[in-house]
N, C-alpha and C positions, 0 to 999 in steps of 0.2 A: 393383488397380495387374495391369500384365499381366505373363502369365511370359513367361521370358527364350528359350524354345523358342517359346513363340506367339508371340513378335513375331521373331522369327530366321526363322525357316516364313512370316509376313507378309511380310516386309521380301526378302526372297529369290523370293514369288507379282511384288510389286511392279514388284524387279530386272529380276528376266525377262517383264514386258513391255519394262520402258522398250528389254534389250535386244532384246528384238524392231521395234522400232518405226525404231531407227538399222537394222535390216535394210529398213526396210518401200520404200525403193530398187532394191533387186535385186528387186518381186515388179511381172511383164514392166517392165522400166524400156524406156522411147521414148526414145528421136533425135527426137523432132521437137522440132517452137518449143515453146513452155512457152503453153501455152494452158489453157481456163479448160475445157476439157470433160477435160481430161491432170489438175487437178490436183483437183477437186471430184470425178472418175465411173473417176479410174484408165483415161481411155482406155478408158471402157467394153467391160473387155476380161478379167472378170474369169472364169473359170467357176463350175461349179454346188458344189464343195465351198468355194473360198472365201463363192461368191455366199448359201452357204448360211448358215454362219461370222456373214457379216458382216448378213446379215438378220437375222438370227437372233439376233442380240449386241446389233440396233441394233432390234426391236422389246422385243424381254423385259428392259429397265433392269432397273437394280439399284436404281432405288426400288421396280420392280417386287413384287423378289425380295421388298422387308421388307416394302411396305405391306396387298399381299396376302392372306402371314400374317397382320399385323397385324390385320386386319380381321375373320380370322378367328377373332380371338385376342380382341377385345370385341363381330366380331356374331355368330358363327357361322356356317350352312349361307349370308346370301348373299355372303358376301368368294367362294361359288366360279361368280360371275357369270364371273372371269375367265377360267377353265376355256372353260363355248362362246363366248366372246365368240373367243375366239384358236382355237377350232376352226372357227369360222361364213369368219375371214375366209383362213380357208387359200384353199377356194374365189371369195373375191372377188378373190382377189391370181390364185391361176390364170387367171381370164378379164382382170381387169381390168391388172394385172404386165406385159404380155405385150404386150399390143396397143396401149398404150403407152408402151412402148414401143420397138414398131417404128417408131410413125409421129415417135418424139421420134430417134430416127437416120434415120431417112431427110429429117430437115427438119433437124438437127443443132441440136433443143431442147436445150437441158439442165435447167430447173426444168420443172416443169409451168405456171406461169405463159404460161410459154411456149409452151409450145403450145395455151394459152389464148387469147394474142393470135391465131397462125396462124390458130386453129379458128373465130375469129368475130370475127377486124377488128377488136378493140377495145379498142385500151391503156387507158381507164379499169376496166376486168373483170378483165383483168389485171394491175392498179394491185393490188384492194383482193384480189386473189387473192394475189397477193405477199405484198403488208404481210400480211393473216388468218393464212399461214403461218409469218409470222416471232415477231407479235405473239402463236402459239397455243407454237412455241415455246422464247420467252426463257423463262417462269416454270418447261416440262416439263427447259427445263438444269438451271433450277438445284434443282430437283427430284436429279437427278445428287446435286450435292456436297451434299446434307441426306441421301440412305441414303446416305452413306460417311462424313455424318459420324454418325449410329444406326449407325452400327454397328461403328465403331471406335470411341469413346462405351462401350457397352455390351462390348465384348470390353475394356476400359481400353487402351485405342492412342491413347486420341484424350486428347495430355495439356488440362488447365484451361488455361484464360486465352489472351494470345497466344499457349504453344507450338503450343498446338494448333491456332491458324487457324493457323500457319509450316506447320504441316506439309499440311494442307489447298493451301493457297498452292505449294507447293514438286512435289506432289502435278496441283494439275493446270497447274504451269511445265513439265512434264517435258511434260505430253501437250502444251501450245499451243507447244512449241519442232518437236516431232514432226508435228503435221502444219503449223505456219505452213512446215515444208521438204516434207514430202511430201502433203499434200494425205487422199484415200482413204486414197492408200495407208494411215498408217500403220496410222488404228483398224485397216486388211483386218487386219494383221499378226496385231493383238494379239485381236482377237477369235478368231483358230484359240486362243489361250491359256486366252482369259473360256471359251467352248465346255465344253473339253479338263475344264478346272478344274471349271466351277462341279457339270459334268457327273458326276466319279469323289468329291469335295467329298460332293453333295448327297446321293450318291448309300451311302453309306457314312458319311452324318450318322444320315441314313433307318432303315437298316438297324440301328446303335449306339443311335438314339432305342427304334424297335421293341424291342428286346432288354432295355433295365433296364429301361422302363412296363412291358413283359411285353405287346407285339405287340400287335394295330391292336382292336384289341376294345375293353383297359384302355387305350386310350387316347380312344378318343370316350366309354368309360362314365363316364373322368373327365374329359374333358370339357363333358358330358352335366351331370354333377355343377354342375361350379363355373353355366355356363350357363343352365344348366335343357334340359330333355331335351328345348323342342320349338323351341330353338335351332340344332337339326338337320337341321337340318327348314322348308323355306318354310311359310310357311301358307299359305291362298288366296288370304286378301290383299296378300300377296311376290311373286305371279309377275309379276304384268304388269311390273312393275319388275322385275323380274327379266331379264323376257324384254327389255324395250324397253332395257333394258340393255346385256347384249350383245351389242342389234342393234347399237345407239347406235354403241357404240361399236369394233364393226367394221368400221362405215362413217366411221366418223372416223381407225382409226388410220391407217385406208388413207392417207389424205389431209394429213397429216402429211409434210414439203418431207423429215424425215433417211430415212422410210420409201421415198419415192420416189430418194428422194439413194442409197439402197441398193441401187435395183430394177435406176432410170437405168445403175449400174457394171455391171450385169451383159453377159457374152459375146452377147447373146440371148434371144427371148425363150423357143426349147427351152428354155436354159438355165433359168428363171425360172420354167416348171413345173414345174420338174422339182423345186424346192429349195421351189414348192408347196406340193407333194405331201410331202415330206420335215416341213417346219414344223413336223405334231405335236410331234414330237420334243421340240421348248420346249415343246407349249404341257402335255404331261407332266408337263417339269421342274417344271412354273407349280405343274401341282399338289401336288404334294411337298409344296413351302415352302409348301403351305394349312392340309395336313394338320400340318406342323410349328406350328402356331399354334394346332391340336387342342393339339399333344402337351410346347406351352408352358405351357397348362391342364394339363391333365391331371398336369405338373411341378409344378401350384403356382409358378408364374414370377407374379415380381408387378413388372409392366411401370410405367414410371412414371406419372403422371395425365397423358392427351392426350396421351402417348410409346408406345402398343402398339408403333407400328413397330420395336419393341424385343426386341419377346418371344421373338420365333427369335434375332437374336444374344446376346441373357442364356442358352437352355435351349443352345445350343451352350459361349460355355463356359462353364456350370456341370457340361453333362453329358460334352460331351467330351475325348481327351485335349490338350495346351496344343496338338501337333504339326496336328491334325486342325483345331485350332480355329483359327491359327492361319490353316491352308489359308482354311477357309468364308471368313475376314474378306477375309482377298489375293481370293480369287474375287471376294468380290463386290464389293469397292472393282476391281477390274479390269475387273466387269460397267456400270464407270460412266460408270471413264471413256470408252467404246465409243461408248455414243451418246453422249457428251457431244463430244466430237471431231466425228461425223457433225450431227449437231445445230449443230455450231456452222456447220461445212463450208456444209449446206444453207441456213441462215440468211445466209453468205454472201452462197451465189451466187445467192442470188434478191433479195438486195442491192445486188447491180453487173449481177445481166441483168434486173432489172423496176424497178428506179428508177435507178439508177449510168448505165446505157448507153442506159434508156431516155428520161431527162427530164434527165439533167445533162450526159451526155458522150458522143455519140450516135457520137463519130469514136476515141473512144478504143479501143490494139490493143487483139491478142489480151496481148500481155504484162502492159500496164496494170491490164487486169481482173484478173489475174490477184496481181496485187503489187495491191490494192484489198482482191480478195477476204481477204487472208492477212489484210491490217492490219485487217477486218470482225467474220475470223473467232477472232484476237486479241481485241478491241471487247468480243465476242458473250462469250467465257471468266471475266472483267476482269469484265463488268457481271454473270455472275450468281453471282462469285465473290462481290462487291461487293454483294448483291439479303439475298444469301445474312448476309451478316456484321452489314448494318442494318435489317432487317424481320425480325420472324417467323416461325420456318414454318408457322405457318399462313393470314400470309401470300398464300406460293406455291403449298401448300397449294390456297387459294381461287384464287387467277389462270391454277392449272397445269387446276381443274374449269372454269370460266368454259374454257381454253382448251380443253378439249374440245368445250363446245357451239361452238362460234368456230369451229373449221376443219369439221364435222358439215356450216357454215354453204357451204363452194365445190365442195361434194358436184356439185350439178344442175351449173357452169360443166365441170367435169374427167368427170365421172362417166358423166353422161345427153349430155354433149357426148361424149362418144370410141361415142360408137351413133344419135348422132343430129346434128346441128346445127339442127332444126327454134323451137326454144328465140331469142329474140332474146334478144339481150345486154342491152339494155336492161330487157328483163323477166325479164335474172337480173339487174345488179348490182336491181331495185326487192324482189327476189324477197330476194336477199343482205341489206338491207337492212334487208326487215325480221323476217330468219333472224335476226344479227343481235344486238336489239332484244327480240324476243318473251324469244329466250334468253334473252339478258343479264338479262333482267327477272325472269323466273319464277325466278332461280336466287339471284338477291337476294333476291327475296320471301322465299324458302323460309333466310335462312339461309346462302349459298352452301351450299345441298344442293344435287345434281343430281337425284335425286326428288324431282315437283314432284306436288299434288294438282290434280286436274283435276274444275271443277265443288263444289260441297258433298257429294257423295260421296266413300267410300272410293277411288277406283282411282285409284292411283301409277303415275308412268313418268318416265319420263325424260326432264330437259327439255331436247335437241337432237334429237331425236325427232322431238318437237311443236314445235321451231322449225323444225325439216327441213320435214312436213308445211306449217305456213304458209308458209315459204318455194316451197317445189316450187307449193302449190296460185296467186303470188304472179306465181314466172314462165310459166306457164299461162295460164292472167287473165289478167295483163300484154300476151302472144302474139299473145293469139286480139287485142284490143282494138289494138295496135302494127299489126300486119298489114292491121284492116280500115282504121285509117288512115296506109295503103300509105306507113311509116315504111322507110325506107331499113332497112339492116344495113348490119352491114362484109363484105367477104370471106373468106367463107373458104378460105384459102393448102393442110391439108393437105390435100385431097383423098382422105379420111380412104374415106367409105366404099368407092370405083374401090380401092383401094391396099388395104385389108383384105376386100377381097370373099371370102369361104368358094366357092372351087370344090367343086364334087361331085366323086369320082373318076370316073371312064368306068369302066361300067361289062364292058369288058371284065379289069380288073383293072388296068390300063397308071399306069403313078404318076403323082400328081399335081405339074402345068405349075406 
């Protein structure tokens, strides 16, 4: 049963998030007429500090902060693939996000599928990009609720039965109302609270855990004693899987609609470059969470079977003073609300721009587009809640694993398309289809494991990256065949190369034109 002080602190953090969401309209208020750009992207007005909070709070979800230490608790060193993958993400974001923002702003694109539509002149290709994003986002949204439930259950804050379900519904109802009214501005202001609360609470928790367990040496020795010393070091056989999982996950993450939506909301490419340089601070936070997974082992925490993600919340509940434990639980809960809100906004925006307007109501006014997007965002949140209550936790995890493989298959159309339009849209469609089918087959064949073996040898790699290689081979070969056959392609409306050509600085030292 939860301590009263812990519950009070937890409720104070949640109440603070609710109060902040009410002030969202004051974040760069706009007198413009209602528009999807204003609701979904905050009028592209966020400066470096707000963008850093929003992008970091969107990428580093509550489930990440429980799943990574849970994996460390159960599997050892392999869990730390999340650290290099988020490190790899930063230079990729530095290069891709600013370039994508520039062309999106120049042409009024709100979603990445808008960019694909303009770049290749292919509505079918834009449609599959939008639908893949929505399909991959929905289980990710459901996982945020699972993260909340795991944390609150471990801390004794989540009542059993219908009362616990009502707590979950109430948390998401408040989020739904704030998002419905203020769009992306609501999670933006809440992300500031998330950042401060998570950084402060985790620093305090790590310090107290190390003091109580006797320092880093005792933590790793205790974890090694329970897992076996080799579990703290990657074996040669694990290294290919570790490396390809880190690389593939980094490439996939930048394709998720919620990450791109947060990026599109920045006020310019310079802001995005600054934020990309500063994002490793969140990576350090993630590494500390992973270490807490080892600390839970050293402390003798016994997580429920199949529920390793509860190990760190149980450690916090056991070792921390009640007010600090409440702060940690509140911070992780708020940490789920930010990405959940952005995910629902991104899914709704993709549906409106690339399905509803493109195929159902091409003459929809901006006001109507906003109204439909608001309704779809509510449906997305309600669907996530129903999914969590109606299906097993493992079903959501399995679908999220597939979602990572699926979203990686739009990388050629989006990321490669930023630098060249040589690939034929029909070849990209064929490559996408092959990648989706191959990736799904590999993951399902391995019992919903994203690490798959190649051939009869011991080599194991990330299934999404293997599917992406097939995707690219089909796209390149298909382009060569279609060009030889003289199959026409759609018009490129982005004029991307000439708009984004980097000019050399004159030797005289004059400013760049």
